[in-house]
Backbone as CSV, one residue per row, in Angstrom:
resi,resn,N_x,N_y,N_z,CA_x,CA_y,CA_z,C_x,C_y,C_z
1,MET,116.594,78.514,88.531,115.533,79.436,88.316,114.778,79.102,90.116
2,LYS,114.634,80.521,90.468,113.835,80.405,91.897,112.169,80.620,91.647
3,THR,111.516,79.533,92.087,110.035,79.619,92.107,109.337,79.945,93.390
4,VAL,108.432,80.648,93.731,107.659,80.797,94.866,106.246,81.096,94.574
5,ILE,105.469,80.169,95.610,103.979,80.112,95.662,103.363,81.387,96.339
6,LEU,102.595,82.359,95.670,101.711,83.200,96.795,100.549,82.819,96.848
7,ASP,99.898,82.811,98.032,98.656,82.934,98.130,98.074,83.902,99.346
8,LEU,96.767,83.614,99.705,96.262,84.493,100.949,97.080,84.944,101.901
9,ASP,98.014,83.968,102.258,98.766,84.196,103.702,100.195,84.437,103.171
10,LYS,100.574,84.155,101.823,102.079,84.503,101.738,102.155,85.471,100.438
11,TYR,102.965,86.397,100.869,103.466,87.471,99.566,104.820,87.738,100.012
12,LEU,105.341,88.477,98.964,106.773,88.929,99.121,106.695,90.149,99.465
13,SER,107.549,90.599,100.908,107.085,91.866,101.312,108.115,92.745,100.614
14,TRP,108.189,93.878,101.022,109.492,94.812,100.306,110.761,94.232,100.479
15,ARG,111.661,94.172,99.644,112.890,93.495,99.523,113.711,94.241,98.388
16,SER,114.963,94.182,98.358,115.695,94.408,97.157,117.072,93.464,97.223
17,SER,117.342,93.403,95.756,118.385,92.497,95.283,119.587,93.292,94.881
18,GLU,120.680,92.266,95.271,122.088,92.968,94.775,121.992,92.687,93.270
19,GLU,121.498,91.873,92.699,121.434,91.466,91.535,120.320,91.957,90.462
20,GLU,120.291,92.093,89.185,119.411,92.548,88.306,118.681,91.120,88.232
21,LEU,117.310,91.097,88.279,116.376,89.929,88.374,115.208,90.082,87.350
22,CYS,114.757,88.783,86.600,113.592,88.794,85.735,112.686,88.361,86.644
23,VAL,111.462,88.599,86.583,110.167,87.839,87.347,109.185,87.609,86.284
24,ARG,108.611,86.304,86.299,107.145,86.315,85.664,106.328,85.459,86.221
25,LEU,104.994,85.604,85.884,104.085,84.830,86.610,104.303,83.580,85.746
26,THR,104.143,82.414,86.384,104.089,81.103,85.649,103.047,80.548,85.603
27,LYS,102.198,80.768,86.396,100.898,79.881,86.481,100.017,80.602,87.777
28,GLY,98.364,80.169,87.560,97.628,80.853,88.776,97.148,82.068,88.475
29,ASP,96.727,82.549,89.445,95.948,84.156,89.266,96.935,85.359,89.040
30,ALA,96.267,86.075,88.874,97.020,87.556,88.483,97.595,87.958,89.678
31,ALA,98.792,88.519,89.492,99.461,88.846,90.659,100.084,90.609,90.233
32,VAL,100.489,91.191,91.302,101.005,92.514,91.194,102.230,92.665,91.778
33,LEU,103.166,93.411,90.918,104.448,93.598,91.197,104.741,95.233,91.432
34,THR,105.085,95.514,92.539,105.183,96.921,92.945,106.573,97.298,93.043
35,LEU,107.182,98.036,92.356,108.368,98.655,92.429,108.924,99.950,92.905
36,SER,110.152,99.974,93.436,110.329,101.252,94.288,111.935,101.601,93.748
37,GLU,112.129,102.553,93.050,113.578,102.716,92.617,114.451,103.375,93.663
38,ASN,113.848,104.279,94.384,114.433,105.118,95.258,113.990,105.138,96.654
39,GLY,112.851,104.529,96.763,112.180,104.266,98.232,111.166,105.385,98.519
40,TYR,110.901,106.014,97.553,110.038,107.266,97.743,108.715,107.291,96.763
41,ASP,109.222,107.027,95.157,108.199,106.913,94.196,108.006,105.236,94.105
42,ALA,106.716,104.840,93.781,106.574,103.528,93.593,105.746,103.330,92.259
43,GLN,105.839,102.228,91.536,104.850,102.015,90.687,104.365,100.372,90.659
44,ALA,103.256,100.082,90.567,102.506,98.882,90.522,102.312,98.618,88.940
45,MET,102.152,97.145,88.694,102.066,96.633,87.613,101.390,94.934,87.501
46,HIS,100.871,95.064,86.786,100.153,93.398,86.653,101.107,92.511,86.157
47,LEU,101.430,91.415,86.688,102.045,90.192,85.960,101.514,89.374,85.235
48,GLU,101.641,89.302,83.961,101.110,88.432,82.949,101.836,87.126,82.990
49,ILE,101.018,86.065,82.915,101.512,84.757,82.559,102.548,84.784,81.255
50,GLY,103.599,84.184,81.418,104.729,84.312,80.396,105.460,85.579,80.392
51,ARG,105.076,86.798,80.668,105.557,87.889,80.528,106.733,88.211,81.289
52,SER,108.111,88.282,81.137,109.089,88.769,82.003,109.188,90.481,82.408
53,ILE,109.465,90.715,83.698,109.748,92.188,84.163,110.761,92.217,85.055
54,LYS,111.633,92.954,84.419,113.166,93.188,84.966,112.874,94.328,86.146
55,ILE,113.747,93.403,87.138,113.873,94.251,88.471,115.373,94.832,88.688
56,SER,115.866,95.999,88.423,117.206,96.255,88.531,117.577,96.205,89.765
57,ALA,118.995,95.835,89.915,119.849,95.670,91.167,119.527,96.921,92.030
58,GLY,119.562,96.669,93.294,119.251,97.770,94.121,117.641,98.126,94.063
59,HIS,116.785,98.140,93.427,115.123,98.616,93.488,114.803,97.752,94.417
60,TRP,113.559,98.537,95.154,112.733,97.743,95.970,111.511,97.234,95.208
61,PHE,111.307,96.051,95.744,109.960,95.424,94.910,108.950,94.655,96.231
62,THR,108.019,94.382,95.797,106.931,93.404,96.271,105.930,93.105,95.599
63,ILE,105.740,91.707,95.886,104.651,91.010,94.856,103.520,90.264,95.880
64,GLU,102.335,90.454,95.337,101.462,89.699,96.084,100.333,88.968,94.690
65,THR,99.567,88.191,95.385,98.535,87.723,94.258,97.132,88.478,94.422
66,LEU,96.703,88.403,93.280,95.355,89.111,93.481,93.953,88.090,93.340
67,GLY,94.609,86.829,93.552,93.657,86.041,93.626,93.722,84.957,94.831
68,THR,93.684,83.850,94.905,93.909,82.876,95.708,95.402,82.097,95.717
69,GLU,95.769,82.050,94.492,97.135,81.514,94.709,97.947,81.874,93.169
70,SER,99.023,82.267,93.296,100.003,82.363,92.026,101.477,82.040,92.196
71,GLU,101.743,81.599,90.980,103.255,80.960,91.066,104.081,81.949,90.215
72,VAL,105.065,82.420,90.887,106.076,83.373,90.217,107.241,82.866,90.065
73,SER,108.069,83.184,89.179,109.446,82.488,88.979,110.610,83.732,88.700
74,PHE,111.732,83.348,89.471,112.731,84.585,88.941,113.667,83.716,88.179
75,ASN,114.697,84.368,87.540,115.794,83.961,86.315,116.801,83.615,87.286
76,ILE,117.055,83.907,88.535,118.174,83.192,89.061,117.515,82.569,90.257
77,SER,118.530,81.356,90.826,117.985,80.707,91.951,118.382,80.992,93.359
78,ASN,119.574,81.596,93.464,119.972,81.833,94.669,120.765,83.459,94.452
79,PHE,119.796,84.212,95.161,120.205,85.661,94.961,120.155,86.214,96.550
80,LYS,121.489,86.952,96.884,121.206,87.686,98.125,119.847,88.936,98.049
81,GLU,119.240,89.223,99.111,118.527,89.980,99.149,117.981,90.821,100.520
82,THR,117.854,91.969,100.277,117.731,92.532,101.807,116.164,92.968,101.898
83,ILE,115.617,92.406,102.965,114.298,92.456,103.419,114.145,93.761,104.056
84,ALA,113.113,94.768,103.802,112.740,95.795,104.624,112.219,95.366,105.967
85,PRO,112.040,96.126,106.989,111.575,96.156,108.164,109.874,95.838,108.025
86,PRO,109.006,95.122,108.686,107.772,94.995,108.120,107.086,96.113,108.036
87,ASP,107.048,97.186,108.614,106.345,98.316,108.690,106.893,99.545,107.499
88,TRP,107.860,98.963,106.703,108.646,99.923,105.887,107.946,100.051,104.445
89,ARG,107.698,100.982,103.819,107.137,101.150,102.341,107.584,102.628,102.129
90,PRO,107.492,102.531,100.538,107.899,103.772,99.933,107.105,104.711,100.554
91,GLU,107.717,106.188,100.974,106.888,107.332,101.193,107.213,108.713,100.487
92,PRO,106.234,109.418,100.189,106.677,110.459,99.412,107.584,111.550,100.177
93,ARG,108.339,112.266,99.355,109.219,113.240,99.789,108.693,114.087,100.716
94,PRO,109.238,114.456,101.799,108.566,115.669,102.522,108.324,116.951,101.722
95,SER,107.620,117.714,101.917,107.224,119.022,101.137,108.491,120.012,101.307
96,LYS,108.887,120.795,100.592,109.879,121.727,100.554,109.039,122.944,100.998
97,PHE,107.945,123.250,100.982,107.108,124.543,101.192,107.011,124.492,102.847
């Protein structure tokens, strides 16, 4: 299991894993997980202590604390992830009109 401490200076920037992951808030302040399946649409959800949320392989995600410190854990200790460039974020598709 991989554990990460998030605080006011540290968050998990946009990234994608080659494996399906489960993430959960193990202690601390509330945190928010934002998921993007396709790089266009995104959905944000609160992480609750003890409740796991699945992140499908290849989906983009970011996690940040909503307080001063949060501890999140992943079900896998060592997984390969792709980190997006610092200025990347999901953007709406261009209009067809």
